C-alpha positions in Angstrom: 0.0 0.0 0.1 1.4 3.3 -1.1 2.0 6.0 1.7 -0.8 8.6 2.2 0.2 12.0 0.9 -2.8 14.0 1.7 -4.9 13.8 4.9 -8.1 16.1 5.5 -9.7 16.4 8.8 -13.4 17.4 9.2 -15.3 17.7 12.6 -18.7 16.5 12.9 -21.3 17.5 15.5 -25.0 16.8 14.4 -24.5 17.3 10.7 -23.7 13.9 9.5 -26.5 14.3 7.0 -24.2 16.5 5.1 -21.3 13.9 4.8 -22.6 11.9 1.7 -22.6 15.1 -0.7 -19.5 16.3 0.8 -17.7 12.9 0.2 -19.1 13.0 -3.3 -17.7 16.4 -4.2 -14.4 15.6 -2.3 -13.7 12.4 -4.3 -14.4 14.2 -7.5 -12.0 17.1 -6.6 -9.2 14.7 -5.9 -10.0 12.3 -8.9 -9.4 15.3 -11.1 -6.4 16.7 -9.1 -4.4 13.3 -9.0 -5.9 12.1 -12.5 -6.8 8.8 -11.1 -10.2 6.9 -10.5 -9.0 5.8 -7.3 -7.8 8.3 -4.6 -7.5 5.7 -1.5 -3.9 5.2 -1.9 -2.9 8.8 -1.7 -5.7 10.5 0.2 -7.5 10.1 3.5 -10.7 12.0 4.7 -10.9 11.6 8.6 -14.2 12.5 10.1 -14.2 13.2 13.9 -17.5 12.7 15.3 -17.5 15.1 18.4 -20.3 13.5 20.4 -23.2 14.1 18.1 -26.5 13.3 19.7 -28.4 12.5 16.3 -27.9 9.8 14.0 -24.4 11.2 12.4 -22.5 8.4 13.6 -24.7 5.9 11.7 -24.3 8.3 8.5 -20.6 8.3 9.0 -20.3 4.6 9.1 -22.4 4.3 5.8 -19.7 6.7 4.3 -17.2 4.3 5.4 -18.8 1.6 3.6 -19.3 3.9 0.4 -15.9 5.3 0.2 -12.5 3.6 0.6 -10.5 6.7 1.4 -13.0 7.8 4.3 -12.1 7.0 8.0 -14.2 7.9 11.3 -13.1 8.4 14.9 -15.9 8.6 17.3 -15.2 10.7 20.5 -16.9 9.6 23.7 -18.5 12.9 24.3 -18.6 16.4 22.7 -15.0 18.0 23.5 -15.2 21.0 21.2 -14.6 21.7 17.6 -11.0 22.6 17.9 -10.2 19.7 20.1 -11.8 17.3 17.7 -9.7 18.8 14.9 -6.4 18.3 16.9 -7.6 14.6 17.2 -7.7 14.3 13.7 -4.3 15.8 13.2 -2.9 13.4 15.7 -4.3 10.4 13.8 -3.6 11.6 10.5 -0.6 10.1 8.2 -0.3 12.5 5.4 2.7 14.5 4.5 0.3 17.4 3.7 -2.5 17.9 6.5 -5.5 20.1 5.8 -8.9 21.0 7.4 -12.4 22.2 6.4 -15.9 21.9 7.3 -18.7 19.7 6.1 -21.0 22.5 5.2 -19.2 23.2 2.1 -19.1 27.0 2.6 -15.4 26.6 1.9 -15.7 24.4 -1.3 -13.7 21.5 -1.7 -12.8 22.5 -5.3 -10.7 25.4 -3.9 -8.4 22.6 -2.3 -5.9 22.2 -5.3 -5.4 26.0 -5.6 -3.9 25.8 -2.0 -2.1 22.6 -2.5 -0.4 23.9 -5.7 0.8 26.9 -3.9 2.1 25.0 -1.0 3.9 22.3 -3.2 5.5 25.1 -5.7 6.8 27.4 -2.9 9.5 25.6 -0.5 9.4 28.5 1.8 5.7 28.2 2.6 4.6 26.1 5.5 0.9 26.6 5.7 -1.7 28.1 3.1 -5.0 29.6 4.5 -8.1 30.5 2.4 -9.1 34.2 2.4 -12.6 34.8 1.6 -13.1 37.7 -0.6 -16.9 37.8 -0.3 -18.3 36.2 2.6 -21.8 34.6 2.4 -22.5 34.6 6.1 -25.2 36.6 8.0 -24.2 40.3 8.7 -24.3 39.4 12.5 -21.6 36.7 12.0 -19.6 39.0 9.7 -19.6 41.8 12.3 -19.0 39.4 15.4 -16.0 37.8 13.5 -14.5 41.3 12.7 -14.9 42.4 16.4 -13.5 39.1 17.7 -10.3 39.2 15.4 -9.7 42.8 16.2 -9.8 42.3 20.0 -7.8 39.0 19.6 -5.1 40.6 17.4 -4.8 43.5 19.9 -4.5 41.0 22.9 -1.9 38.6 21.2 -0.2 41.1 18.9 -0.8 39.1 15.8 -2.3 40.4 12.4 -4.9 37.6 11.7 -7.3 38.7 9.0 -11.1 38.6 9.9 -11.9 36.8 6.7 -10.0 33.7 6.9 -11.6 30.4 5.9 -11.7 27.2 7.7 -10.0 25.7 4.8 -6.2 25.4 5.1 -3.3 23.0 4.1 -0.2 22.5 6.0 3.1 20.4 6.0 3.7 17.5 8.4 6.1 19.3 10.7 3.8 22.0 11.2 1.0 19.8 12.2 3.6 18.1 14.5 4.5 21.3 15.9 1.0 22.2 16.7 0.6 19.1 18.5 3.5 19.7 20.7 1.2 22.3 22.5 -0.6 21.0 25.5 -3.4 23.5 25.9 -6.5 22.0 27.6 -8.8 24.7 25.9 -6.9 25.3 22.5 -7.8 27.9 20.2 -6.2 26.8 16.7 -5.9 30.1 15.2 -3.9 31.4 18.2 -1.7 28.1 18.2 -1.0 28.6 14.5 0.2 32.3 15.3 2.3 30.9 18.2 3.9 28.1 16.2 5.2 30.5 13.6 6.8 29.3 10.3 5.6 31.1 6.9 1.8 31.3 6.5 0.5 32.3 3.2 -3.0 33.5 2.4 -4.8 32.6 -1.0 -8.0 34.2 -2.1 -10.9 31.5 -2.2 -14.7 31.5 -2.9 -17.0 31.3 0.0 -20.5 29.8 -0.5 -23.8 29.8 1.4 -24.3 26.8 3.9 -25.6 23.7 2.3 -28.4 24.1 5.1 -29.7 26.9 7.1 -28.6 25.9 10.4 -25.2 26.1 12.3 -24.5 24.4 15.6 -21.8 27.2 16.2 -24.3 29.5 18.2 -23.5 32.8 20.0 -22.9 31.5 23.4 -20.0 29.1 21.9 -18.6 32.0 20.1 -18.4 34.0 23.3 -16.8 31.0 25.2 -14.1 30.6 22.2 -13.4 34.4 22.5 -13.1 34.1 26.2 -10.7 31.1 26.0 -8.7 32.6 23.1 -8.1 36.0 25.2 -7.2 34.0 28.3 -4.9 31.3 26.6 -2.9 33.6 24.5 -2.3 36.8 26.5 -2.1 38.3 30.0 -3.2 41.6 28.7 -6.6 41.1 30.4 -4.8 41.1 33.9 -2.8 44.1 32.9 -6.1 45.9 32.0 -7.5 45.1 35.5 -4.2 46.8 37.2 -4.8 49.9 34.9 -8.4 49.8 35.8 -7.5 49.8 39.5 -5.2 52.8 39.1 -7.9 54.6 37.2 -10.4 53.8 40.1 -7.9 55.1 42.7 -7.5 58.3 40.6 -11.3 58.9 40.4 -11.7 58.3 44.1 -8.9 60.9 44.9 -10.5 63.5 42.6 -14.0 62.7 44.3 -12.5 63.1 47.6 -11.0 66.5 46.7 -14.2 67.4 45.2 -16.2 66.6 48.3 -13.8 68.2 50.6 -13.8 71.6 48.8 -17.4 71.5 48.5 -17.6 71.1 52.3 -15.0 74.0 52.9 -16.3 76.4 50.2 -20.0 75.7 50.3 -20.9 74.5 53.7 -24.6 75.2 53.3 -24.8 72.7 50.4 -25.8 69.3 51.5 -24.5 66.9 49.0 -26.9 64.0 48.0 -26.2 60.2 48.1 -26.7 59.5 44.4 -23.0 60.2 43.4 -22.0 58.3 46.4 -23.8 55.4 45.5 -22.9 55.5 41.9 -19.3 55.6 43.0 -19.5 52.6 45.3 -21.4 50.7 42.7 -18.6 51.4 40.1 -15.9 50.2 42.5 -17.8 47.1 43.6 -18.5 46.1 39.8 -14.5 46.5 39.2 -13.6 44.5 42.4 -16.1 41.7 41.2 -14.9 41.9 37.6 -11.3 41.7 38.6 -11.9 38.6 40.9 -13.8 37.0 38.1 -10.9 37.3 35.9 -8.4 36.1 38.4 -10.7 33.2 39.0 -10.7 32.2 35.4 -7.0 32.3 35.0 -6.8 30.2 38.2 -9.3 27.7 36.6 -7.1 27.3 33.5 -4.2 26.5 36.1 -6.5 23.8 37.7 -7.1 22.2 34.2 -3.4 21.9 33.3 -2.5 20.5 36.7 -5.2 17.7 36.5 -3.5 16.7 33.5 -6.5 14.9 32.1 -6.4 13.7 28.2 -7.5 16.2 25.9 -10.0 14.0 24.3 -11.1 10.3 24.8 -11.8 8.1 21.5 -14.6 5.5 21.9 -14.2 3.7 18.7 -12.5 4.0 15.2 -13.7 2.8 11.8 -11.0 2.1 9.1 -8.3 3.8 11.1 
């Protein structure tokens, strides 16, 4: 059996109904790219079932029976999309590894464009798709821009906000990503941390194959929080600055009240300003305590040293 050259990882969470159409298009793309009717000797497509609660696993098993290049890893529960992708990376065997989503917003026919650039430029270690026109909702586009603006400011990176999920990378790049031991990994942050040479290629972005997405607003908030905490200590520095500003406001307020008492003794100050100042300070104290608690929680996760994921069973891998 020939050595696998290309490995592609696709996380699945309650969207197994999209797998059949995805596999069909993926196979056609590589049949044309490799100029062969059978791609199983050079390509593997690894689906990671991340604790789906519907019939996704059964549909994935059907894809294993229908397509010889398909492999499936079934996790014991839902560990999160980024952990599922790292699981796929760990179990891939290709010299070049890529990832994309099953919804085909980043269409598989864009894969050869990225592969050709990666293979033609020896200095490039990873190629990421860059969406010229995004077909997401207005709210998704805005929240994505805000997220990457804040993340770039916290971490000191320059990630574009319109990057696609589709990317391809060389084997040593993947191995370097797997060296990280983050318990709540954020892949874009890890890619920035690893370094090496990354290039961006303009790719098409399509509408989702269906109208629903499991990546809801609350999951986006958790991802943003994990990214900020995992890759920067700036939030802690901001709280220190907020403490100094609070002290300054307190001093100015004290001087104002003292001067008012001396210069205008007949004017009795009300309690509204006092209550507002007290609530302001209490809010800062609670926020700082909560932020420190989050960092301490991260330390707890690392000291427990539990495995990042647990594999329940595998199919053809």
